C-alpha positions in Angstrom: 88.1 116.0 140.2 85.7 118.6 138.8 82.7 116.6 137.7 81.0 119.7 136.3 83.6 119.6 133.5 82.4 116.1 132.5 78.6 116.3 133.0 76.4 117.6 130.2 74.2 120.5 131.3 71.0 118.6 130.5 72.2 115.8 132.9 73.4 118.3 135.5 70.0 120.0 135.7 68.0 116.7 135.8 66.6 115.6 139.1 66.9 111.8 139.6 63.8 109.8 140.4 63.6 108.7 144.0 61.9 105.3 144.4 60.0 104.4 147.5 61.9 102.4 150.2 61.3 98.7 150.7 57.9 97.8 152.3 59.4 96.5 155.5 61.1 99.8 156.2 58.0 101.8 155.4 56.0 99.5 157.8 58.5 100.2 160.5 58.4 104.0 159.8 54.7 104.2 159.9 54.1 101.7 162.6 51.9 99.3 160.7 52.0 95.5 160.6 50.7 95.3 157.0 50.9 97.4 153.9 48.5 97.2 151.0 50.2 98.4 147.8 47.8 100.7 146.0 50.4 102.9 144.4 51.9 101.1 141.4 48.9 99.6 139.5 50.1 96.1 140.2 47.7 93.2 139.4 47.4 91.4 142.7 45.6 88.4 141.2 49.1 87.3 140.1 50.3 86.0 136.7 48.4 83.6 134.5 48.5 80.0 135.8 51.0 78.8 133.2 53.4 81.7 134.1 53.1 80.8 137.8 54.1 77.2 137.0 57.2 78.4 135.0 58.3 80.6 137.9 57.8 77.9 140.5 59.6 75.3 138.4 62.5 77.6 137.5 65.7 75.6 137.7 68.8 77.1 139.3 70.8 75.6 136.5 69.3 78.2 134.2 70.7 81.0 136.3 74.3 80.3 135.2 73.4 80.6 131.5 73.0 83.9 129.7 69.5 84.5 128.4 68.6 84.7 124.7 70.1 88.0 123.7 67.2 88.8 121.4 64.5 86.9 123.4 64.0 84.7 120.4 61.4 82.3 121.8 59.4 85.1 123.3 59.4 86.9 120.0 58.3 83.7 118.3 55.3 83.5 120.7 54.5 87.2 120.1 54.6 86.6 116.4 52.2 83.7 116.6 49.9 85.6 118.9 49.6 88.7 116.8 50.4 87.3 113.3 53.3 89.7 112.9 56.8 88.7 111.8 59.0 88.1 114.9 61.6 90.5 113.5 59.2 93.3 114.0 59.2 92.8 117.8 61.9 94.0 120.2 61.7 92.7 123.8 62.8 95.1 126.4 63.4 95.4 130.2 60.0 96.8 130.8 58.6 99.7 128.7 61.1 102.2 130.2 63.9 100.6 128.3 61.8 100.8 125.1 61.2 104.5 125.7 65.0 105.1 126.2 66.0 103.0 123.2 63.6 104.7 120.7 64.6 108.2 121.8 68.3 107.3 121.6 67.7 105.8 118.2 66.0 108.7 116.6 66.7 111.9 118.5 69.7 114.1 119.0 70.2 117.5 120.6 68.0 120.1 119.0 65.2 117.6 118.3 62.0 117.4 120.3 59.4 114.9 121.3 55.8 115.8 122.0 53.4 114.3 124.6 50.9 115.4 127.2 51.7 117.3 130.3 49.9 114.9 132.6 50.8 111.4 131.6 53.4 108.7 132.1 56.4 110.9 133.0 59.2 108.7 131.6 58.7 110.1 128.1 59.6 113.5 129.4 62.4 112.3 131.7 64.3 110.3 129.1 64.1 113.2 126.6 65.3 115.7 129.1 68.3 113.7 130.4 69.2 112.9 126.8 69.4 116.6 125.8 66.1 116.4 123.8 63.3 118.9 124.3 60.1 117.5 125.7 57.1 119.6 124.5 54.2 119.0 126.8 50.6 119.7 125.7 47.9 120.2 128.3 45.2 117.6 128.6 41.7 118.5 127.5 38.9 117.1 129.7 41.5 114.8 131.2 42.4 113.4 127.8 45.1 113.9 125.2 44.3 116.8 122.9 44.9 115.8 119.2 44.9 119.4 117.9 47.1 120.6 120.7 49.7 117.9 119.8 49.6 118.8 116.1 50.1 122.5 116.9 53.4 121.8 118.6 55.0 119.9 115.7 57.9 121.5 113.9 60.7 120.4 111.6 62.7 119.0 114.6 59.9 116.8 116.0 60.9 113.2 115.9 58.5 111.3 118.1 55.0 111.9 119.5 54.1 109.7 122.5 50.4 108.8 123.1 49.6 106.9 126.3 46.4 105.0 125.4 44.7 104.6 127.8 46.3 107.5 129.6 48.0 106.9 132.9 46.8 108.4 135.3 43.4 109.6 134.0 42.2 106.5 132.2 41.0 108.4 129.2 41.6 107.0 125.7 41.4 107.8 122.0 39.0 105.8 120.0 40.2 104.2 116.7 38.7 107.0 114.6 40.4 109.7 116.7 43.7 108.0 116.4 43.3 107.5 112.6 42.3 111.1 112.1 45.4 112.2 114.1 47.7 109.9 112.1 46.4 111.2 108.8 47.2 114.8 109.9 50.6 114.1 111.6 52.3 112.9 108.4 54.7 110.1 107.9 58.0 111.8 108.7 57.9 111.4 112.4 57.1 108.5 114.7 53.9 108.1 116.7 54.4 105.8 119.7 51.2 104.4 121.1 51.9 103.2 124.6 49.4 100.5 125.2 50.5 99.4 128.6 46.9 99.1 129.9 45.2 98.1 126.6 44.2 94.6 127.9 41.9 96.3 130.4 39.8 98.0 127.7 36.7 96.2 126.3 35.3 99.0 124.1 35.1 97.8 120.5 36.0 101.3 119.4 39.4 101.1 121.2 42.2 101.0 118.7 44.8 98.3 118.2 48.0 100.1 117.2 49.5 96.9 115.8 46.7 96.8 113.2 47.2 100.4 112.2 50.9 99.9 111.4 50.0 98.3 108.1 48.3 101.5 107.1 50.6 103.9 109.0 54.2 102.6 109.0 55.3 105.4 111.3 53.3 103.9 114.2 55.1 102.0 117.0 53.3 100.1 119.8 54.6 99.6 123.3 53.2 96.9 125.5 54.2 95.3 128.8 53.8 92.2 130.9 53.9 94.3 134.1 50.3 95.3 134.3 47.6 92.9 133.2 50.0 89.9 133.2 51.3 90.7 136.7 55.0 90.2 136.0 56.1 93.6 137.1 58.9 92.1 139.3 60.5 90.4 136.3 60.5 93.4 134.0 59.5 92.4 130.5 57.9 94.6 127.8 58.1 94.9 124.0 57.7 97.3 121.1 56.4 96.5 117.7 56.8 98.5 114.5 57.9 98.1 110.9 60.9 96.0 110.3 63.0 99.1 109.4 62.0 101.0 112.5 62.6 98.0 114.8 66.0 97.4 113.2 67.1 101.0 114.0 65.8 100.8 117.6 67.5 97.4 118.1 70.9 99.2 117.6 70.4 101.2 120.8 68.9 98.4 122.9 70.9 96.5 125.5 71.6 92.9 124.7 70.7 90.4 127.5 68.6 93.0 129.3 65.7 90.7 129.8 66.5 87.7 132.0 65.8 84.1 131.5 63.0 83.7 133.9 61.2 86.9 132.6 61.4 85.6 129.0 60.0 82.2 130.0 57.3 83.5 132.2 56.1 86.1 129.6 56.0 83.4 126.9 53.9 81.2 129.2 51.6 84.0 130.1 50.7 84.6 126.5 49.7 80.9 126.1 47.3 81.0 129.0 45.7 84.4 129.4 42.0 84.2 128.5 40.6 83.4 131.9 43.2 85.5 133.6 42.3 88.6 131.6 38.6 88.0 132.2 39.1 87.6 135.9 41.2 90.7 136.2 38.7 92.8 134.2 35.9 91.6 136.5 37.9 92.5 139.6 38.7 96.0 138.3 35.1 96.7 137.3 33.8 95.7 140.7 36.5 97.7 142.5 35.8 100.8 140.3 32.1 100.7 140.9 32.5 100.2 144.6 35.2 102.9 145.1 33.4 105.5 142.9 30.3 105.1 145.1 32.3 105.4 148.2 33.8 108.7 146.9 30.4 110.0 145.8 29.0 109.4 149.2 32.0 111.3 150.7 31.6 114.1 148.2 35.0 113.4 146.6 35.6 113.9 142.9 37.1 111.0 140.9 38.7 110.6 137.5 39.2 107.2 135.9 38.1 105.6 132.6 40.1 102.5 131.8 43.0 100.8 133.4 43.3 99.4 137.0 43.5 102.7 138.7 41.3 105.6 139.9 42.2 109.2 140.8 40.6 110.8 143.8 40.6 114.5 144.7 41.3 114.9 148.4 40.6 117.9 150.6 44.2 118.3 151.8 47.7 118.2 150.3 48.1 114.9 148.5 51.4 114.1 150.2 49.9 114.7 153.6 47.0 112.4 152.6 49.5 109.8 151.5 51.2 109.9 155.0 47.9 109.7 156.8 46.8 106.7 154.8 50.2 105.0 155.3 49.6 105.1 159.0 46.6 102.9 158.2 48.6 100.5 156.1 47.3 101.9 152.8 50.0 103.0 150.3 48.6 105.2 147.5 50.3 107.4 144.9 50.4 111.1 145.6 49.9 112.9 142.3 51.8 116.2 142.6 54.6 114.6 140.6 52.0 113.9 137.8 51.1 117.6 138.0 47.8 116.8 139.7 48.3 118.4 143.1 45.6 117.5 145.6 44.9 114.2 144.0 45.8 110.6 144.9 45.8 107.6 142.6 44.5 104.2 143.9 45.1 100.8 142.3 41.9 98.9 141.9 42.3 95.5 143.6 40.3 92.7 145.1 37.2 93.7 147.1 38.6 92.8 150.5 41.4 95.4 150.1 39.1 97.9 148.5 36.8 97.7 151.5 39.7 98.2 153.9 40.8 101.2 151.9 37.3 102.6 151.8 37.1 102.4 155.6 40.5 104.1 156.0 39.7 106.8 153.5 36.2 107.4 155.1 37.7 107.8 158.6 40.4 110.1 157.4 38.0 112.4 155.4 35.6 112.6 158.4 38.5 113.4 160.7 39.9 116.1 158.4 36.4 117.7 158.0 35.8 117.6 161.8 39.1 119.3 162.4 38.3 122.0 159.9 34.9 122.6 161.4 
C-alpha cells in the first residue's frame, strides 16, 4: 500500500503535535517524587464549588446515555448569562474543536487565515493541515500589530484570529483598538476573538467581543471552561456569533463531542463563579508580583500582562532549562515551539508552589552562572 498516493501534500508535510507523557512516567524519568505542573496554565484552585458537586455526584447511570448532541441545557445557561439567544452559541470539545470547525466551515484550498507569529499555535496548525495558508504577522512590543494584520489581507482572506489576551505574552487590545481594527477590516471576512483568558482581566477598557457582535456581525468569540473554570480535563468550550455564522459552523462540528459530565459541570460552573473568579484573580496577582520580583532580583527579563502565566528569559537553551527544572519537580513550558527560543512560560499558581519554584529557579540560575564564571 502506497500511502503517499492517498495523503494530501499539506498533510504529508505537517508535523504532528507530540504531547507530554503522563506525569508518573515523567516523575520516573527525572527521578522526582512530585511534579508541579506549571506548563499548561491550569487553574489549580479547582472548579467552582457547584461544578465540584456535580462532578462528585455524577451518576454511573448517566454514562450509558448519549449526551445532548447540541448541549441544549448548557446553551440555555449561556443564553441567560450573556443575554444572547441560545442558537447563537455552539458548544465544542474545547476551543481547539471550535478552531477546526470554523476553518472547515469557511475556508478551502487557496484561502488564507491571518494571525500573529507568536500566539496560540492551533490557528496555524489547523489551517496548515487543512490546506489553507496561515499568514503570520510579527508581534509588535509583544502584542498583536493591528496594521500588520491589515496589511496581509487580500481577496482570499477568510478569517483573522486575535488571541485577546495573547497567549503567551499576556498583551491585549483595548476596546478602542479592537473597534478601530474592525472598522478597517471590513465585513467580508470573519474576525475571531479568542477570549480564553478574558475572565482574568479586570481592566474596564478590555473589550467584550460578544457586545461588539451587535455592531460588527463578522465578529466571533471563542471562550473556554478550561482556564478560569478549571475544567480542562473535561474539555468544554464554546463559540458565539451571529445566528447565520453559527449555523454554518454547526454544519462542520461533531455531534456528541462534549460529554455529559462536561456539559453538566460547565453549566454548574456558570451558576456559581463570582467568588471563584475573585479568588483566582487574587491568587494570580500575588503569584505574578512575587515571581516578577524574584526574576528582577535574579536579573531575568519577564513578559506577562494578563492571564495566569508569565514568560521568563533564561540564560541557557529553554529545553535544557526545562530538563533542569524537571529534575527539581517543576514542569514549565519551553517556548521554542512558540518561536520564543530561550524563554520559559510558567503558570501562576498558589504561593506555596510559587515559592518552591522560585527556590528551584534561583538555585539553577546561580549554578549556571557559577559554571560559566
